[in-house]
C-alpha positions in Angstrom: 179.3 -183.2 145.1 182.0 -180.6 145.1 182.7 -181.2 141.5 179.1 -180.8 140.6 178.9 -177.5 142.5 182.0 -176.3 140.8 180.5 -177.0 137.4 177.5 -175.0 138.5 179.9 -172.3 139.7 181.5 -172.3 136.2 178.1 -171.8 134.6 177.5 -169.0 137.1 180.8 -167.4 136.2 180.0 -167.6 132.5 176.7 -166.1 133.1 178.2 -163.3 135.0 180.5 -162.6 132.1 177.5 -162.5 129.8 175.5 -160.3 132.1 178.2 -158.0 133.3 175.7 -155.2 133.9 174.1 -157.2 136.6 177.4 -157.7 138.4 178.2 -154.1 138.0 174.9 -153.2 139.5 175.7 -155.4 142.5 179.3 -154.1 142.7 179.5 -150.3 142.6 183.3 -150.5 142.5 183.5 -152.9 139.6 186.0 -152.2 136.8 184.9 -151.9 133.2 187.2 -154.9 132.2 188.7 -157.9 133.9 192.5 -158.3 134.5 194.0 -160.5 131.7 195.5 -163.8 132.7 198.1 -165.9 130.9 196.5 -168.5 128.7 197.0 -172.2 129.2 196.7 -175.1 126.8 194.0 -176.8 128.7 190.9 -175.3 130.4 191.0 -174.8 134.1 188.4 -176.3 136.2 186.3 -173.8 138.3 188.0 -175.1 141.5 191.5 -174.5 140.1 190.5 -171.1 138.9 189.2 -170.0 142.3 192.2 -171.5 144.1 194.6 -169.6 141.8 192.6 -166.4 142.6 193.0 -167.0 146.3 196.7 -167.6 146.0 197.1 -164.0 145.0 196.0 -162.9 148.4 196.7 -165.9 150.7 199.0 -168.7 151.2 196.8 -171.6 150.3 197.9 -174.8 152.2 195.3 -177.3 151.1 191.8 -177.8 149.8 189.1 -179.1 152.1 186.8 -181.6 150.6 183.4 -182.9 151.7 181.6 -179.6 152.0 178.9 -178.1 149.9 181.0 -175.0 149.2 184.7 -175.0 148.1 187.0 -174.3 151.0 190.8 -174.0 151.6 193.1 -173.8 154.5 194.9 -170.4 154.1 197.3 -168.1 155.9 197.9 -164.4 155.4 200.7 -163.2 153.0 203.8 -162.0 154.6 203.5 -158.6 156.3 199.7 -158.5 155.9 196.8 -159.0 158.3 194.3 -161.8 157.5 191.5 -159.1 157.4 193.3 -157.1 154.8 193.9 -160.2 152.7 190.3 -161.1 152.9 189.2 -157.5 151.8 191.5 -157.6 148.8 190.3 -161.1 147.8 186.7 -160.1 148.0 187.2 -157.0 146.0 188.3 -159.2 143.1 186.0 -162.2 143.7 183.0 -159.9 143.5 183.8 -159.4 139.8 183.5 -163.1 139.3 180.2 -163.4 141.4 181.9 -164.9 144.4 182.7 -164.0 147.9 185.3 -165.3 150.4 184.0 -166.2 153.8 186.7 -166.4 156.5 186.3 -169.0 159.2 188.5 -169.9 162.1 189.2 -173.3 163.6 192.8 -174.4 164.3 193.7 -172.7 161.0 192.3 -170.0 158.9 189.7 -171.3 156.4 188.4 -169.5 153.4 185.0 -170.7 152.1 183.8 -169.3 148.8 180.1 -168.7 148.3 178.3 -167.4 145.2 176.8 -163.9 145.4 173.0 -163.8 145.2 171.7 -162.7 141.8 168.8 -160.4 140.8 167.8 -159.5 144.4 166.8 -155.9 143.8 163.2 -155.1 142.8 162.4 -153.1 139.8 161.8 -149.4 140.0 158.1 -149.8 139.0 157.5 -152.1 141.9 159.0 -149.6 144.4 157.0 -146.8 142.8 153.8 -148.9 143.1 154.4 -149.7 146.8 155.2 -146.1 147.7 152.1 -144.9 145.7 149.8 -147.4 147.4 151.3 -146.5 150.8 150.6 -142.8 150.1 147.0 -143.7 149.4 146.5 -145.7 152.6 148.4 -143.1 154.6 146.1 -140.4 153.4 143.1 -142.5 154.3 144.5 -143.2 157.7 145.4 -139.5 158.3 142.0 -138.2 157.2 140.2 -140.8 159.4 142.6 -140.2 162.4 141.9 -136.5 162.4 138.2 -136.7 161.7 136.3 -134.8 164.3 139.3 -132.9 165.7 140.1 -130.4 163.0 139.9 -126.7 163.8 137.3 -124.6 162.0 139.5 -123.6 159.1 141.5 -126.9 159.0 145.1 -127.4 159.9 146.5 -126.3 156.6 143.5 -126.2 154.2 139.7 -126.3 154.4 139.9 -129.7 152.8 140.4 -132.8 155.0 142.1 -134.5 152.1 144.7 -131.8 151.7 145.2 -131.6 155.5 145.8 -135.4 155.6 148.3 -135.2 152.7 150.3 -132.3 154.1 150.1 -133.0 157.8 150.4 -136.8 157.8 151.3 -138.4 154.5 154.1 -136.2 153.4 155.9 -136.1 156.8 155.7 -139.9 157.0 156.8 -140.7 153.5 159.4 -137.9 153.5 160.9 -139.3 156.7 161.0 -142.8 155.2 162.6 -141.5 152.1 165.3 -139.7 153.9 165.9 -142.8 156.1 166.1 -144.9 153.0 168.7 -142.8 151.3 170.6 -142.5 154.5 170.6 -146.2 154.9 172.0 -146.6 151.3 174.7 -143.9 152.0 175.9 -145.7 155.2 176.0 -149.0 153.3 177.9 -147.3 150.5 180.5 -146.0 153.0 181.2 -149.6 153.9 181.3 -150.6 150.1 177.9 -152.3 150.3 174.8 -152.0 148.2 171.4 -152.1 149.9 167.9 -151.5 148.6 165.5 -148.8 149.2 162.8 -149.0 151.9 159.6 -150.5 150.4 156.7 -149.6 152.7 153.9 -152.2 152.8 150.5 -150.5 152.9 147.7 -151.5 155.2 144.7 -151.5 152.9 142.0 -152.4 155.5 142.0 -148.8 156.7 139.7 -148.2 153.8 137.0 -150.2 155.6 137.0 -147.6 158.4 137.3 -144.7 155.9 134.0 -145.7 154.3 132.3 -146.0 157.6 132.0 -149.8 157.8 133.6 -149.9 161.2 133.7 -147.4 164.0 136.9 -145.8 165.5 136.6 -148.0 168.6 137.3 -151.1 166.5 140.5 -149.6 164.9 143.6 -151.2 166.5 146.2 -150.3 163.9 145.6 -146.7 162.9 148.7 -146.0 160.8 147.9 -146.9 157.2 151.2 -148.8 157.0 151.8 -152.4 158.0 155.6 -152.8 157.7 158.6 -150.8 156.4 161.1 -153.4 155.1 163.9 -152.9 152.7 164.1 -154.8 149.5 166.1 -156.9 149.1 165.8 -158.1 152.7 168.8 -157.1 154.8 169.2 -160.6 156.1 169.6 -161.9 152.5 172.5 -159.6 151.8 176.1 -160.5 152.4 178.1 -158.4 154.8 181.8 -157.9 154.9 182.0 -157.6 158.7 179.9 -156.9 161.8 180.7 -153.2 161.8 179.0 -152.6 158.4 176.1 -154.8 159.5 175.6 -152.8 162.8 175.8 -149.3 161.4 173.6 -150.0 158.5 171.0 -151.7 160.8 170.9 -148.8 163.2 170.6 -146.1 160.6 166.9 -146.5 159.7 165.5 -146.9 163.3 167.6 -144.0 164.6 166.4 -141.9 161.7 162.7 -142.7 162.2 163.0 -142.1 166.0 164.7 -138.8 165.4 162.2 -137.5 162.8 159.4 -138.9 164.9 160.5 -137.0 168.0 161.0 -133.9 166.0 157.4 -134.1 164.6 156.1 -134.7 168.1 157.7 -131.5 169.3 156.7 -129.4 166.3 153.2 -130.9 166.4 152.6 -130.2 170.1 153.9 -126.6 169.6 151.4 -126.1 166.7 148.5 -127.7 168.5 146.1 -124.9 169.7 144.8 -124.6 173.2 141.4 -125.8 172.2 139.7 -127.4 169.3 136.0 -128.3 169.5 136.1 -132.1 168.9 132.9 -133.6 167.5 133.6 -137.3 167.9 135.6 -139.8 169.8 139.3 -139.7 169.1 142.1 -142.3 168.8 144.6 -140.4 171.0 148.3 -141.0 170.5 150.1 -141.2 173.8 153.6 -139.9 173.7 156.8 -141.9 174.0 158.9 -141.6 177.1 160.9 -138.5 176.4 157.8 -136.7 174.9 155.9 -137.5 178.0 158.6 -136.1 180.3 159.1 -132.9 178.4 155.5 -132.4 177.5 154.3 -132.6 181.1 157.1 -130.3 182.1 156.5 -127.6 179.6 152.7 -127.9 179.0 150.2 -127.8 181.8 147.5 -129.1 179.4 149.7 -131.6 177.7 147.4 -134.6 178.0 144.4 -132.4 176.9 146.2 -131.3 173.7 146.8 -134.8 172.7 143.1 -135.2 172.1 143.0 -132.7 169.2 146.7 -132.9 168.4 148.2 -131.5 165.2 148.6 -134.1 162.4 152.4 -133.8 162.8 151.9 -135.4 166.2 150.2 -138.4 164.6 152.9 -138.7 162.0 155.5 -138.6 164.8 153.6 -141.3 166.7 153.8 -143.6 163.6 157.5 -143.0 163.1 158.5 -143.4 166.8 156.4 -146.5 167.2 157.7 -148.2 164.1 161.3 -147.0 164.9 161.0 -148.5 168.4 159.5 -151.8 167.3 162.2 -152.2 164.7 164.9 -152.0 167.5 163.5 -155.1 169.2 166.1 -158.0 169.0 163.9 -160.1 166.7 165.3 -162.1 163.7 164.9 -160.1 160.4 164.3 -156.9 162.4 167.1 -154.2 162.5 167.3 -154.9 166.3 168.1 -158.5 165.6 170.9 -157.6 163.2 172.3 -155.0 165.7 172.4 -157.8 168.3 174.3 -160.1 166.0 176.7 -157.2 165.1 177.5 -156.5 168.8 177.5 -160.1 170.1 178.1 -162.4 167.1 176.0 -165.2 165.7 177.0 -167.8 168.3 175.9 -165.7 171.3 173.0 -163.8 169.8 171.4 -166.9 168.3 172.1 -169.3 171.2 169.1 -171.2 172.5 169.6 -169.8 176.0 169.5 -166.3 174.8 166.5 -166.8 172.6 164.6 -168.5 175.4 165.5 -165.5 177.7 164.3 -163.1 175.0 161.0 -165.0 174.6 160.3 -164.9 178.4 161.4 -161.3 178.5 159.0 -160.3 175.8 156.1 -162.2 177.4 156.9 -160.4 180.7 156.9 -157.0 179.1 153.7 -157.9 177.2 152.1 -158.7 180.6 153.4 -155.4 182.0 151.9 -153.5 179.0 148.5 -155.3 179.4 148.9 -156.9 176.0 146.6 -159.7 177.0 143.9 -157.5 178.4 141.6 -157.4 175.4 142.5 -157.0 171.7 145.0 -154.2 171.7 147.8 -153.1 169.4 150.3 -155.2 171.3 148.4 -158.3 170.2 149.2 -157.5 166.7 152.9 -156.8 167.6 153.2 -160.1 169.4 151.5 -162.0 166.5 154.3 -160.7 164.3 157.4 -161.0 166.5 156.8 -164.2 168.5 156.7 -166.6 165.4 159.9 -164.9 164.1 161.6 -165.4 167.4 160.5 -169.1 167.8 161.2 -170.3 164.3 164.2 -168.1 163.3 165.7 -167.3 166.6 168.3 -170.1 166.5 169.2 -169.6 162.8 172.9 -168.9 162.8 173.2 -168.8 159.0 171.7 -165.4 158.5 172.7 -162.8 157.9 175.9 -163.9 156.2 179.0 -162.1 157.6 182.2 -162.8 155.5 184.7 -161.9 158.3 183.1 -163.2 161.5 186.4 -163.6 163.3 187.1 -159.9 162.9 184.4 -159.0 165.5 183.4 -155.5 166.3 185.8 -152.9 167.5 185.2 -151.5 171.0 184.5 -147.9 169.7 181.9 -149.1 167.2 180.3 -151.3 169.9 180.0 -148.4 172.2 178.7 -146.0 169.6 176.1 -148.4 168.2 175.1 -149.4 171.7 174.7 -145.7 172.7 172.6 -144.8 169.7 170.4 -147.9 170.3 170.0 -147.1 174.0 169.0 -143.5 173.4 166.6 -144.5 170.6 165.0 -147.3 172.7 164.7 -145.1 175.8 163.5 -141.9 174.2 161.0 -143.7 171.9 159.7 -146.1 174.6 156.0 -146.2 174.0 153.4 -145.9 176.8 151.5 -148.9 178.1 148.7 -147.9 175.8 150.2 -146.2 172.8 146.9 -145.4 171.2 143.7 -145.1 173.3 140.1 -144.2 172.4 138.8 -141.1 174.0 135.5 -142.8 174.9 134.6 -140.1 177.5 135.0 -137.2 175.0 131.4 -136.1 175.5 130.9 -136.9 179.1 128.9 -134.5 181.3 130.4 -132.2 183.9 130.8 -134.0 187.3 130.2 -132.3 190.6 132.1 -133.9 193.5 130.4 -132.9 196.7 130.5 -134.6 200.0 127.1 -135.3 201.6 128.3 -134.4 205.1 130.0 -131.2 206.4 130.8 -129.9 209.9 130.2 -126.5 211.4 132.9 -125.3 213.8 132.6 -122.7 216.5 135.5 -120.2 216.2 135.6 -117.0 218.3 132.0 -117.6 219.4 130.8 -117.9 215.8 129.6 -121.0 214.1 131.0 -121.3 210.5 131.1 -123.9 207.9 132.7 -124.3 204.5 131.0 -126.2 201.7 133.4 -127.2 198.9 132.2 -128.0 195.4 134.7 -129.7 193.1 133.7 -129.4 189.5 135.3 -131.7 186.9 135.1 -131.6 183.1 136.1 -135.2 182.1 135.2 -134.5 178.4 137.2 -133.2 175.5 135.0 -130.2 174.9 134.2 -127.0 176.8 131.5 -127.4 179.3 129.2 -124.8 180.9 128.4 -125.3 184.6 126.9 -123.4 187.5 126.1 -124.1 191.1 124.0 -122.5 193.8 122.1 -123.5 197.0 118.4 -124.1 197.0 117.2 -120.6 197.8 113.6 -121.7 198.5 114.5 -124.0 201.4 113.8 -122.7 204.8 116.5 -124.7 206.6 119.2 -122.2 205.7 117.3 -119.1 207.1 119.6 -118.7 210.1 122.7 -119.1 208.1 124.5 -116.2 206.3 125.5 -117.5 202.9 128.3 -116.2 200.7 129.9 -117.9 197.6 133.7 -117.8 197.1 133.8 -118.4 193.3 137.6 -117.9 192.9 137.1 -116.2 189.5 134.5 -118.7 188.3 131.6 -116.2 188.2 130.9 -115.9 184.5 127.8 -118.1 184.7 125.1 -118.5 187.4 121.7 -119.9 188.3 119.0 -117.3 188.1 121.6 -114.6 188.9 123.1 -116.4 191.9 125.9 -118.8 192.7 129.1 -119.6 190.7 129.7 -120.9 187.2 132.0 -120.7 184.2 133.0 -122.4 181.0 135.3 -125.3 182.1 138.0 -126.3 179.5 138.4 -130.0 178.6 140.0 -132.3 181.2 140.2 -129.5 183.8 138.6 -129.0 187.2 137.9 -126.2 189.6 136.7 -125.7 193.2 134.3 -123.2 194.6 133.2 -122.7 198.2 130.1 -121.7 200.0 130.9 -119.9 203.3 128.1 -120.3 206.0 127.9 -118.3 209.2 125.3 -118.9 211.9 123.4 -115.7 212.7 121.3 -116.9 215.7 123.2 -115.7 218.7 120.8 -117.4 221.2 120.6 -120.9 219.7 123.3 -123.3 218.6 122.9 -124.9 215.1 121.3 -128.3 214.8 121.7 -130.6 211.9 120.8 -128.6 208.8 119.7 -130.5 205.7 119.7 -128.5 202.4 120.3 -128.9 198.7 122.9 -127.6 196.3 121.8 -127.2 192.7 124.1 -127.8 189.8 123.5 -126.7 186.2 125.5 -128.4 183.5 124.7 -128.1 179.7 121.1 -127.0 180.5 120.5 -129.9 182.8 119.9 -129.4 186.5 121.2 -131.7 189.2 120.6 -131.6 193.0 122.9 -132.7 195.8 121.7 -133.3 199.4 123.9 -131.8 202.0 123.9 -132.5 205.7 125.6 -129.9 207.9 126.3 -131.0 211.4 127.7 -129.0 214.3 130.8 -130.1 216.1 129.0 -130.9 219.4 128.9 -134.0 221.4 125.1 -133.9 221.5 122.7 -132.1 219.1 119.4 -132.6 217.4 119.7 -134.6 214.2 116.4 -133.1 212.8 113.8 -130.4 213.6 110.7 -131.1 215.5 108.1 -133.3 213.6 104.6 -134.3 214.5 104.3 -138.0 214.0 101.3 -140.4 214.5 102.2 -143.5 216.4 99.6 -146.1 217.6 96.8 -143.6 217.1 98.5 -140.8 219.1 100.1 -137.7 217.8 103.6 -137.0 219.2 106.1 -134.2 218.8 109.6 -135.8 218.2 113.1 -135.2 217.2 116.1 -137.5 216.6 119.2 -136.9 218.6 122.8 -137.6 217.7 125.3 -138.2 220.5 129.0 -139.0 220.2 129.5 -139.3 224.0 128.3 -141.6 226.7 128.0 -138.7 229.2 124.6 -138.0 230.9 122.2 -135.8 229.2 119.9 -133.1 230.7 116.9 -132.0 228.8 114.8 -128.9 229.4 112.7 -126.4 227.6 113.8 -122.9 228.5 110.6 -121.2 227.2 108.2 -123.5 228.9 107.8 -121.2 231.9 106.3 -118.6 229.5 103.4 -120.9 228.7 100.1 -120.6 230.5 99.8 -121.2 234.2 97.2 -123.9 234.1 96.2 -126.8 236.3 96.2 -129.3 233.5 99.4 -130.8 232.4 99.3 -129.9 228.7 102.7 -131.4 227.5 105.3 -133.7 228.9 108.3 -135.7 227.9 107.5 -139.2 226.9 108.2 -141.4 229.9 108.4 -138.4 232.2 106.0 -136.3 234.3 107.0 -132.9 233.0 109.2 -131.0 230.4 112.6 -131.8 232.0 114.5 -135.0 232.3 118.0 -136.4 233.0 119.4 -139.5 231.2 122.5 -141.5 231.9 123.1 -141.6 228.1 121.5 -139.6 225.3 118.4 -141.3 223.8 118.1 -141.7 220.1 114.9 -139.8 220.1 113.1 -137.2 222.2 109.3 -137.1 222.1 106.7 -134.8 223.6 103.2 -136.0 224.4 100.2 -133.6 224.9 96.6 -133.4 225.5 95.8 -132.5 222.0 97.5 -131.7 218.7 97.1 -128.0 219.1 98.9 -127.8 222.5 101.7 -129.9 221.0 102.1 -127.4 218.2 102.8 -124.4 220.6 105.9 -122.3 219.8 107.0 -122.4 223.4 108.3 -125.8 222.8 110.4 -124.9 219.8 113.6 -124.3 221.9 115.1 -127.3 223.7 118.2 -127.3 225.8 120.6 -130.3 225.8 123.1 -129.9 228.6 124.5 -126.4 228.0 123.4 -125.9 224.4 120.1 -124.5 223.4 118.6 -125.4 220.0 115.6 -124.1 218.0 113.8 -127.2 216.6 111.3 -125.1 214.7 107.5 -125.2 214.7 106.1 -128.4 213.2 103.0 -128.6 211.0 100.1 -130.8 211.6 99.9 -133.8 209.2 98.1 -132.9 206.0 95.5 -135.4 204.9 93.4 -135.4 201.7 90.1 -137.2 202.1 89.1 -138.4 198.7 86.1 -140.5 197.6 86.6 -143.6 195.4 85.3 -141.6 192.4 87.7 -138.8 193.1 87.6 -135.1 193.7 85.4 -133.0 191.4 87.3 -129.8 190.6 85.1 -127.1 189.1 85.4 -123.6 187.8 83.3 -122.4 190.8 85.6 -120.3 193.0 84.7 -122.1 196.2 84.9 -125.6 194.7 88.1 -125.3 192.8 91.5 -126.6 193.9 91.4 -124.9 197.2 94.0 -122.7 199.0 96.9 -125.3 199.2 96.8 -126.3 195.5 95.3 -123.2 194.0 96.0 -124.3 190.4 99.7 -123.7 190.7 102.7 -126.0 190.9 103.2 -129.7 190.2 101.3 -132.5 191.7 103.2 -135.8 191.9 102.8 -139.3 193.3 106.4 -140.2 192.7 108.6 -140.7 195.7 111.6 -138.9 194.3 112.5 -135.3 194.9 110.8 -132.6 192.9 112.1 -132.3 189.4 114.2 -129.2 188.6 113.0 -127.1 185.7 110.8 -129.9 184.2 109.0 -129.7 180.9 105.6 -131.0 182.0 102.2 -130.5 180.5 98.8 -130.6 182.1 96.5 -133.6 181.8 94.9 -133.1 178.5 91.2 -132.3 178.5 89.2 -134.4 176.0 87.1 -132.8 173.3 84.2 -134.8 174.5 83.5 -136.8 177.6 84.8 -136.6 181.2 88.1 -135.0 182.1 89.9 -137.4 184.4 93.4 -137.3 186.0 94.3 -140.6 187.6 97.6 -140.2 189.6 98.2 -143.9 189.4 98.5 -143.6 185.6 99.8 -140.0 185.1 102.0 -139.8 188.2 103.2 -136.3 187.7 101.9 -133.2 186.0 101.4 -129.5 186.2 98.2 -128.7 188.1 95.7 -127.6 185.4 93.5 -124.6 185.8 89.7 -125.3 185.5 88.1 -122.3 183.9 85.3 -123.7 181.7 82.0 -123.5 183.7 80.7 -126.4 181.7 83.6 -128.7 182.4 85.1 -130.2 185.5 88.1 -132.3 186.4 88.0 -135.5 188.2 91.1 -136.2 190.3 91.6 -139.8 191.3 94.0 -140.6 194.2 94.2 -144.0 195.8 93.9 -144.8 199.5 97.3 -144.6 201.3 99.1 -142.8 198.6 101.7 -140.1 199.4 101.5 -137.0 197.3 103.9 -134.1 196.8 103.1 -130.6 195.6 106.2 -129.1 194.0 106.9 -125.5 193.3 107.5 -124.3 189.7 110.6 -122.5 191.0 114.0 -124.2 191.2 113.7 -126.3 194.4 113.9 -130.0 194.9 111.9 -129.9 198.2 108.1 -130.1 197.9 106.0 -127.1 199.0 104.2 -129.7 201.1 103.3 -133.4 201.3 100.0 -135.0 202.1 98.6 -138.5 202.4 95.4 -139.8 201.0 92.4 -141.3 202.9 89.3 -142.6 201.3 86.2 -140.8 202.5 83.6 -138.2 201.5 84.6 -135.2 199.5 84.5 -132.3 202.0 85.6 -128.7 201.3 86.4 -126.5 204.3 85.7 -122.8 204.2 86.8 -120.1 206.7 87.5 -116.4 206.1 86.2 -116.9 202.6 89.1 -119.2 201.9 88.4 -122.8 200.9 90.6 -125.8 201.8 90.3 -129.3 200.3 92.8 -130.5 202.9 91.6 -129.4 206.3 93.3 -131.8 208.7 95.7 -129.0 209.7 93.0 -126.5 210.4 92.8 -125.5 214.1 91.9 -122.6 216.4 92.7 -121.6 219.9 91.3 -119.2 222.5 92.8 -117.8 225.7 90.3 -116.9 228.4 87.5 -116.9 225.9 89.3 -114.8 223.3 90.0 -116.3 220.0 93.4 -116.0 218.4 91.6 -114.6 215.4 88.1 -113.2 215.2 85.5 -115.5 213.7 88.1 -118.3 213.9 85.4 -120.7 215.1 82.9 -119.9 212.4 83.3 -122.1 209.3 81.4 -124.2 206.7 81.8 -127.6 205.1 80.7 -128.5 201.6 79.7 -132.0 200.9 79.5 -133.3 197.4 78.0 -136.7 198.5 74.4 -137.4 197.7 74.1 -139.0 201.1 74.5 -137.5 204.6 77.9 -137.5 206.2 77.8 -138.0 210.0 79.2 -135.2 212.2 80.6 -136.0 215.5 81.5 -133.2 218.0 84.0 -134.4 220.6 84.3 -132.4 223.8 87.4 -132.9 226.0 89.4 -131.2 228.7 88.7 -130.1 232.3 87.3 -126.7 231.6 83.9 -125.3 230.7 83.0 -126.5 227.2 82.4 -124.5 224.0 79.0 -123.1 223.2 77.4 -124.3 220.0 75.7 -121.6 218.0 75.2 -123.4 214.7 75.8 -127.0 214.0 74.4 -130.2 212.5 74.6 -133.9 213.1 74.8 -134.7 209.4 76.3 -133.0 206.5 73.9 -132.7 203.6 74.8 -132.2 200.0 75.9 -128.6 199.6 77.2 -126.1 202.2 76.8 -126.7 206.0 77.5 -123.9 208.4 79.1 -124.2 211.9 79.7 -121.7 214.7 81.1 -122.2 218.1 82.0 -119.8 221.0 84.8 -120.8 223.3 84.3 -120.7 227.1 86.2 -118.5 229.5 88.5 -121.4 230.2 92.2 -120.6 230.3 92.8 -122.4 227.1 90.4 -123.6 224.5 91.3 -125.5 221.3 89.6 -126.7 218.2 90.8 -129.1 215.4 89.3 -131.4 212.9 89.6 -135.1 212.0 88.2 -137.6 209.5 87.2 -141.0 211.1 85.3 -143.8 209.3 83.7 -141.6 206.7 82.5 -139.1 209.3 83.7 -135.6 210.3 84.9 -135.2 213.8 85.2 -131.7 215.4 87.3 -131.6 218.5 86.5 -128.9 221.0 88.7 -128.9 224.1 88.9 -126.5 227.2 91.6 -126.5 229.9 91.9 -124.7 233.2 
């Protein structure tokens, strides 16, 4: 076997002589001619020739047989180090196409290996790879900066030129410098290495032509790998020092240029660029994150529309950091061999440890959480680690026993540590800015507390406004100025400089930059010196990008017991009650009274009383959840003397409740005409929005009216068209039929900016009756009433009115007298309403209190007349 190999070696030597230019290419220090040797009568065998060459530099003791490569037991010449002998031998053997590999067992062993031939690619191949890479880099750069260029471009109006100047040239320029630097470092150690040959990533063209969206792009660079040709592991190295320094040169250069481009790019990035699409945002490496957050308040925001230099820096630092991983064929793997040697670096225990360590870091970096860039990295490095991790044959080092001197070990380790630490990528190196176009967010608590300070009740309503998007957003905020619940509060906005925009001239607002937030405050001061505040419910209005929002706020006083709502008239089991909910945070007793009740009439009848009690005062061992008043009739329950209620030491104004509003609608609907007395009536009055939707009133809606047909009947069915502007009926020859179902709840909303309805009403099925008094008509008359004191009406002619019936049948009229006083006198009345107008007139008696109200019962009209003494 040895003899056969030597014969092949002889042929190799002859070939080397015939193709000396190839040898000279591989050996930059080659002489123009070989040293002459004395001739012999018989030809030497290749083995003898190589042995004689070695004897010039070593003492050759014996030849070792049985191996694939020729080997000899040697010792250094007198006064020389074995390393020097090896260097001199290799300097000569390279001319013959051989290299001496020094091994150490009990003796020094030199093994000769043939130098690899024709490893270097042609210049045309390198030019092709670099040109193709320039194309894919330009496509990637143009696609990467799409939607985030300033109005005039970064350098040029053209996206193509911006991509070339801002991305392609910096990347290729850095790679070219790294390539020449690598060759220079190798030449310093008398080695020849090839140039970097970038491998383009052609699939970026699929994204460039719009076949896929940005969210599907995992590898945005336009380059796949940046190897050197020939492969560094295929080259033969004199010692570990040369291997280590050449291996560290390219990653350190890429990281250095990448960090420099990061810095310059962030410095050139403007404060704002109006992005127009989602961006693949490059997250900075460790040192950039630290310095960027320290020097730039808007660092993370600038990354969204970052300068193309930032994207070029992201490529270089990422590739530089990946190349430093201790993976076979990677520069990091060669650095590991240079510092630790083949035996330790490629041991099975170390490779197992590296495998587990990489999996642990992959888990920490969420590499398995979806298809991310780390999946592609793991797909590349794990097979190399598993299948080549224990290969101790590559790269070949001719002087393994020499090891690495301490100073070089420290320096290489320091450079690698700094590069790995500074270029450490974030958990998500590249992240899609999916929320680039999100709306402004208003963070507002639903509950606030009012505190009593120096005898004044005050409250502070904070509104936190957030712009999560990547573009400037307009916003404004104000309170609902048409709600009556804030009448007793003095309201002042503290805009903190955010007063460039407003809502109808009020409130706060501004243009909020991307990824920023601000806080404005509404200061409330209670102005009623007699009463304490009860729970106040109101709305804040927000305006963002021409869209209105509403936020319900509940303001509660810091008291142990207080009303949780104003007075309300509620119907329970056929009886009308005046009730309010009570909040209590204590188990102490509660005393209830009405301080203005003594101002009411001195009358024999008990007009109102607390439910479960005999009068208007009560004591409870614990506060009830609700307080209700009962009365002889709805009118006496509605008296303003009951507005104020005292709970222990605090007096509250619960307000004056309104009688429930009921619309009596026949099955064929209301007939709205152009006649003044038979139109919409006072409450509707052809203004506002009528809705059967349970939600709050819409803000600034774009609603039309129910369209009138060119021919036929004009019908608005609120079960079909649930919300619309109330139309005006002006054509005397046309009427509108309004259909509302039994039991429906309706809302009438104001056209102004308010979420609270002007009023609500419920629907009962019955005859269509229109009430008229003081020349004003009402289609909803359940809240009509009148009272008289000692025979004098609160308003003249208040007991004179008319009812219009549209039914072609008579509607029964029931007059219900009640109370202990002398009854009302009937002047004009009827037992049945006929079609058309029907007049009524009553005169109250001289009783202390007389009341009148109206009710619909079983398709009949009930007129209640009460008198009390």
